[in-house]
N, C-alpha and C positions, 0 to 999 in steps of 0.2 A: 504494500500500500504506500502511496506517495502522499506526503503532507507538505503543504505550503502555509506558513504561519499557523501551524498546528491544526489546519483544516484539511480533510482528505480531498484529494483530487481524483476524479474518476478517469480511468483509462478511456481513450477514444472519445473524449469530450473536449471541446475547446474551452479555454479559460483565459482570464485576463489578470495581469499583475503589473502594478506600477505603470498603468497606461498602455501596456503592450498586450495585444491580443495574440494568443498562441493557438495554432490549429489543433484539431482533434487528435492527430497522430504525433504531436510533438513529444509527448512523454515516451512514446515507443522509440522514436528516432534520436532523441537527444542523448548525448553522452552523460555519464555520471558527473563529469566536471561542469557541463552546461547546466545541468539541473541544480548542482550545488551553488553555482554562481548566482542564481536568482533566489536561493534559499529553500529549494525543494529537498526534502529528506525522504529516504525510503526506510520504512519500518516493516518488520515481519508481521504478517497478518496473524492475529491470535487465533489459534485453532478453536473451532467450536466444540463445546462440550457435547458429546453425543447424548441423546435422550430418546426414549421410546415415546413417540407421539400418541400412541394408544393410551398412555397413562400420564403423560406430562404435557403441560402447555409450553414448557421451555426447560432449560437446565434448572434443576432444583425447584421447579414450580409444578407440583403435582395437581392433577385434576381433582375435582370433588369426589370423595370416596362414597359418602352416604347421600341419600336423597335430602333435599332441602326445601322446605316450604318457604316460598318467597314472600317478602314484605317490602313496603316502600321505605323511604328514608326516615319516616316517623315511626316505623315499626308496625304499621297497619298491614294486615294480611292482604295479599294480592290474590285475585281470582281469575280463572280462565275466562276470556272474553268470548261472547257469542253474539250472533246477529239478533238484534231486537228492533224495536221501533220507538221513536220519540213521541211526544204528545200529539204531533201532527200526522203520525203514521209513517214518517220517513224512516228508512233503515239506518240504524246506528249500532255500534258495538257497545254491549253492556256486560256487566259482570254476571257470571253464572254463580251457582252455589258451590262450584268445585274449586278448591284451593289450587293455586298455581304452584307446581312442584318441579324443581329442576332435578332430573334423575342423575344420581351419582354413578360412579364406575361399578359399584356392586350391583345395582339394578341392571345396568347395561350388560354386564358380563353374565349375570344370571339369565337374562333374556336370550343372550347369544347361545349359552349352553343349552337351554331348553329348545331353541330353534335347531341347533345341531342334532340333538337327540330326536326331535320330531322328524327331521329329514332322513335320519338314519333308519328310523322305524317305518317310515312311509312305504318303503319298497316291499315290506312284508305285511303291511296292514291288511291286505286282501286275504291273507291266510287266516287272520284272526276273524275276519268277517265270515269267511267260508266255514270255519269251525263253528261259529255261533249259529249261522243260518242252516248249515247242512251236516253238522257234526262230523266234518272230515278233519282228521288229526293234522296238527301242525308238525312238520318235521322237527326232530329233536335238536338239530343244529340251529334251526331258526328260533326255537324256544330259548336255547342257550344264548344265542346272539342278542335277542331282544332283552333278555334278563340282564345281560352284561351292559347294554346301552343304558337301561334304566338305572342300574347300580352306579355306573360312572356319572350319570346325570345327577343322581341324588348326592353322591360324594362331592361333586363339584359345587352344587348349590349349597350344601352345608358348609364346606370349606370357605366359599366366597362370603357367606353370611358371617362367618367367624372372624374375617380379616379386620384388623384394627388400623392398618395403614396401607398405603399403596404398594410398598415393598412386599408385604405379605400377599397381597392380591396378585402381584406379578408372579410370585412363587407358585401360587395355586394355578393360575391360568396357563402358565408355561409348562405345567406337568400334566396336562390333559392326557388321558390314556384310553381313548375310544377303541372299542373292539373292532376287529376286521370281520366283515361278513364272509362266511365260508361258502 
C-alpha cells in the first residue's frame, strides 16, 4: 500500500499533490526514488485476520448466538408489521401482535439441521407410506438408515441448544456425522 501524507493512494487512480496532477498509472511506473521525492511511502498491507462468515461479522465480532426480541431505543417492544388500513381505508403498515425477533445462530443452525434430516429422509418416505397404507415391510437397511438420521438430528439439536458461545457452536456444527444411505 502506498501512502502520501499518511493517506492511502489507490493503484491505477490519478491523484494530485502540490498542484501537480499524476496519471492513473504513475504509481506503477515511477521508481522508488521518484515516489520518495514527493513523499510517497510504501507500507506492507496488514494481513486480514481470517474468520468464518457463517459465525462472525468480522474478526472477533461474533454473530448473535440466541434469539433476541427487538425493542426501540426507549426499550419499547417492536412488533412484526402487517398491511392494514388507516381511518380512510388507505393501506398502511401497522403493528401485529407478534413480537419482532431476530433469530440467532442457534435457531438458524437448528433449522438447517432439521432441513438436512428432512431431505435425507424424503427419499425413503414413500416406504413409510407404503407400510402404513398396504402393510408392506420397510427394508431393514432403510429402517436403520432412517433411525440413524433421526438420532444424528436429535444429537445435533440438543448439542446446539446447549452451546453457550459461538466457539462451542462451531465445534458442534463442524462435527456433523450424517449416515450414508446404503
